[in-house]
C-alpha positions as MATLAB code, in Angstrom:
seq = 'XXXXXXXXXXXXXXXXXXXXXXXXXXXXXXXXXXXXXXXXXXXXXXXXXXXXXXXXXXXXXXXXXXXXXXXXXXXXXXXXXXXXXXXXXXXXXXXXXXXXXXXXXXXXXXXXXXXXXXXXXXXXXXXXXXXXXXXXXXXXXXXXXXXXXXXXXXXXXXXXXXXXXXXXXXXXXXXXXXXXXXXXXXXXXXXXXXXXXXXXXXXXXXXXXXXXXXXXXXXXXXXXXXXXXXXXXXXXXXXXXXXXXXXXXXXXXXXXXXXXXXX';
ca = [
     120.315  114.877   80.090;
     119.140  111.890   81.647;
     119.950  113.299   84.713;
     117.952  116.108   84.163;
     115.123  114.245   83.143;
     115.467  111.613   86.126;
     115.524  114.584   88.497;
     112.573  116.087   87.024;
     110.671  111.982   86.786;
     111.644  112.145   90.539;
     110.172  115.381   91.688;
     106.951  114.959   89.991;
     106.855  111.403   91.482;
     107.181  113.278   95.136;
     105.256  115.871   94.728;
     102.492  113.864   93.041;
     102.934  111.431   96.217;
     102.675  114.517   99.098;
      99.528  115.941   97.033;
      97.787  111.911   97.935;
      98.846  111.887  101.404;
      97.476  115.515  101.536;
      94.383  115.183   99.724;
      94.164  111.475  102.139;
      94.394  113.311  105.275;
      91.795  115.634  103.920;
      89.267  112.602  103.152;
      90.248  111.144  106.273;
      89.151  114.616  108.742;
      85.817  114.603  106.756;
      85.175  111.200  107.460;
      85.630  111.789  111.315;
      83.728  115.163  111.199;
      80.965  113.854  109.695;
      81.055  110.672  111.770;
      80.023  112.483  114.982;
      77.904  115.633  113.402;
      75.064  113.055  111.073;
      73.572  109.562  111.175;
      75.079  106.215  110.155;
      73.246  105.264  107.154;
      72.769  101.758  108.446;
      71.185  100.423  105.365;
      73.867  101.578  103.098;
      76.083  100.295  106.242;
      74.871   96.931  106.440;
      74.725   96.792  102.178;
      78.462   97.273  102.058;
      79.589   95.082  105.066;
      77.495   92.143  103.218;
      79.555   93.018   99.919;
      82.877   93.135  102.075;
      82.298   90.643  104.447;
      80.157   87.882  103.574;
      80.876   87.801   99.701;
      84.566   87.374  100.851;
      83.890   84.364  102.853;
      84.346   81.885  100.549;
      87.653   83.252   99.243;
      88.934   83.761  102.329;
      87.920   80.279  103.935;
      89.743   78.898  101.089;
      93.137   80.767  101.456;
      93.083   80.125  105.409;
      92.465   76.300  105.265;
      95.211   75.765  102.400;
      97.371   77.788  104.357;
      96.994   76.042  107.366;
      97.497   72.584  105.446;
     100.811   73.175  104.030;
     102.298   75.182  107.205;
     101.287   71.893  109.130;
     102.775   69.756  106.545;
     106.047   71.569  106.091;
     106.464   72.122  109.832;
     105.879   68.379  110.704;
     108.496   67.468  107.517;
     111.016   70.171  108.985;
     110.697   68.417  112.638;
     110.780   64.763  111.056;
     114.190   66.159  109.523;
     115.672   67.835  112.493;
     114.371   65.786  115.675;
     113.412   62.370  113.992;
     109.143   63.366  114.777;
     107.015   66.286  114.420;
     106.673   68.316  117.515;
     104.850   71.277  118.423;
     102.628   71.323  114.976;
      99.587   72.838  116.504;
     101.232   75.253  118.382;
     103.375   76.304  114.819;
     100.317   76.353  112.959;
      97.859   78.400  115.606;
     100.607   80.745  116.481;
     101.507   81.546  112.642;
      97.898   81.794  111.559;
      96.738   83.810  114.827;
      99.562   86.273  114.880;
     100.069   86.849  111.485;
      98.769   84.953  108.388;
      95.441   85.092  109.324;
      94.998   88.524  109.574;
      97.731   89.341  106.660;
      95.833   86.784  104.264;
      92.318   87.594  105.066;
      93.653   91.691  104.544;
      95.140   90.952  101.030;
      92.102   89.091  100.123;
      89.558   91.338  101.133;
      91.528   94.272   99.605;
      91.730   92.474   96.165;
      88.539   91.608   96.303;
      86.151   94.094   98.252;
      88.760   97.210   98.213;
      88.419   96.462   93.956;
      84.852   96.933   94.622;
      84.717  100.269   96.063;
      87.030  101.548   94.731;
      85.442  100.495   90.824;
      82.094  101.417   92.904;
      82.786  105.666   93.859;
      84.997  105.669   90.821;
      81.918  105.445   88.396;
      80.091  107.803   90.147;
      83.028  109.849   90.086;
      83.503  110.033   86.136;
      79.818  109.838   86.038;
      79.561  112.673   87.957;
      76.798  111.492   90.075;
      79.214  112.918   92.928;
      78.333  115.834   91.543;
      74.732  115.431   91.555;
      75.203  114.483   95.749;
      76.209  117.786   96.086;
      73.449  119.733   94.244;
      70.808  117.278   95.761;
      72.518  118.628   99.386;
      73.692  115.105  100.065;
      77.150  114.814  101.404;
      79.290  112.348   99.979;
      81.239  111.729  102.847;
      77.765  111.267  104.940;
      76.349  108.721  102.443;
      79.582  107.044  100.311;
      82.497  107.151  102.637;
      81.836  106.414  106.054;
      79.080  103.575  105.444;
      82.318  101.794  103.632;
      84.577  102.517  106.755;
      82.550  100.848  109.223;
      81.808   98.097  107.142;
      85.840   97.543  106.580;
      86.328   98.154  110.743;
      83.348   95.557  110.901;
      83.982   92.725  108.650;
      87.622   92.217  108.470;
      88.088   91.549  112.399;
      85.290   88.785  111.536;
      86.582   87.577  108.419;
      90.120   87.170  110.421;
      88.757   84.923  113.262;
      87.378   83.216  110.721;
      90.271   82.494  108.807;
      92.176   81.715  112.005;
      89.991   79.084  112.649;
      89.727   77.848  108.963;
      93.322   77.770  108.989;
      94.148   75.828  112.300;
      91.176   72.767  111.379;
      93.414   72.724  107.888;
      96.556   71.935  109.924;
      94.452   69.641  112.273;
      93.555   67.470  109.141;
      97.288   67.130  107.855;
      98.269   66.535  111.569;
      96.492   63.493  112.059;
      95.678   62.357  108.352;
      99.216   62.850  107.076;
     101.384   63.383  110.070;
      99.943   60.815  112.254;
      99.841   62.891  115.246;
      96.968   62.113  117.826;
      94.133   64.697  117.902;
      94.502   65.230  121.587;
      98.338   66.081  121.179;
      97.356   68.588  118.198;
      95.459   70.336  120.717;
      97.087   70.003  123.575;
      99.785   72.108  121.833;
      97.712   75.054  120.895;
      95.964   75.462  124.532;
      98.995   75.200  127.138;
     101.187   77.583  124.994;
      98.724   80.381  123.678;
      97.563   82.748  126.111;
      94.988   85.693  124.832;
      97.300   88.232  124.173;
      98.520   86.104  121.138;
      95.115   86.359  119.938;
      94.660   90.248  120.628;
      98.410   90.867  119.125;
      96.613   89.208  115.780;
      93.320   90.587  116.320;
      94.344   94.620  116.699;
      96.241   94.569  113.312;
      92.735   93.917  111.546;
      91.249   97.008  112.667;
      94.404   99.180  110.979;
      94.608   97.095  107.695;
      90.636   97.547  107.420;
      91.132  101.757  107.617;
      94.289  101.482  105.345;
      92.453   99.685  103.346;
      89.162  101.803  103.526;
      90.773  104.928  103.081;
      92.888  103.554  100.053;
      90.131  102.093   98.028;
      87.789  105.062   98.916;
      90.299  107.806   98.280;
      91.432  105.937   94.402;
      87.824  106.230   93.592;
      87.082  109.930   94.442;
      90.236  110.821   92.506;
      89.268  108.443   89.544;
      89.538  110.980   86.346;
      89.385  109.570   82.113;
      85.895  107.445   81.656;
      86.013  103.805   82.218;
      89.521  103.590   81.588;
      90.387  105.644   84.901;
      87.918  103.354   86.976;
      89.848  100.381   86.038;
      93.480  102.440   86.194;
      92.248  103.049   89.523;
      90.952   99.802   91.051;
      94.388   98.174   89.949;
      96.545  101.352   91.864;
      93.913  100.915   94.621;
      94.577   96.904   95.363;
      98.134   97.168   94.473;
      98.835  100.167   96.599;
      96.724   98.498   99.397;
      98.824   95.128   99.633;
     101.629   96.535   99.313;
     100.691   98.530  102.357;
      99.155   95.618  104.714;
     102.767   94.023  104.166;
     104.628   97.346  105.193;
     102.363   98.374  108.074;
     102.416   94.648  109.505;
     105.861   95.027  110.804;
     105.680   98.489  112.123;
     102.193   97.498  113.964;
     104.006   94.243  114.966;
     106.986   95.860  116.248;
     104.498   98.453  117.977;
     102.497   95.497  119.807;
     105.561   93.480  120.890;
     107.235   96.788  122.390;
     103.979   96.952  124.361;
     104.169   93.482  125.633;
     100.957   92.518  123.335;
];
């Protein structure tokens, strides 16, 4: 009985996952179709970009600043234990922020803050039948709801990541000069002597993949919301958790692909 129950539960989970993937693919197909068939709602896109980008700026700055600080502190102390002096702290902080921690942490912050807002907003419209009303009024929900949010994510996340990289490096610089007593010129020379354009490109390109994934998960979970206010809360939680996990999973595969391509 137990084995049958487990098999039944597993089968239902697989079918539910396959169904969700299929519906997500159809949603993405609709987004690309209407992207080239209609004019983008600039006002709505701007409003969403402000909500996703500017409203997430303070949290992103705080996260990246202290990440850079702790990177500098830990790498400096480790270097002291091994080499009796802190070496290449600027390079360690800059490479870590630009190639990995900047894009990943920014994406996690945005998925937790802006992704939740998008899911809750669309989910509330779904359970209150406002999306059905859009069909009745002759307005396509994909053009009005989804495309502006996709565009806002694709625009805001790379810019936020650039900001996060800079703030994280500044945080590392403060700890390096104040706590580790590293001359400022040495810290910056370690960065500019070893970092190349393709190192920056590696992390920057990943932000577009993350932005597309977060937009897809947030919009799909919003559109598939059921069960009133309780359903909105459940969909929002699922969207945030799935987005955060996928950021970490996708990060490895995109990084491996970019390394294979020499970027």
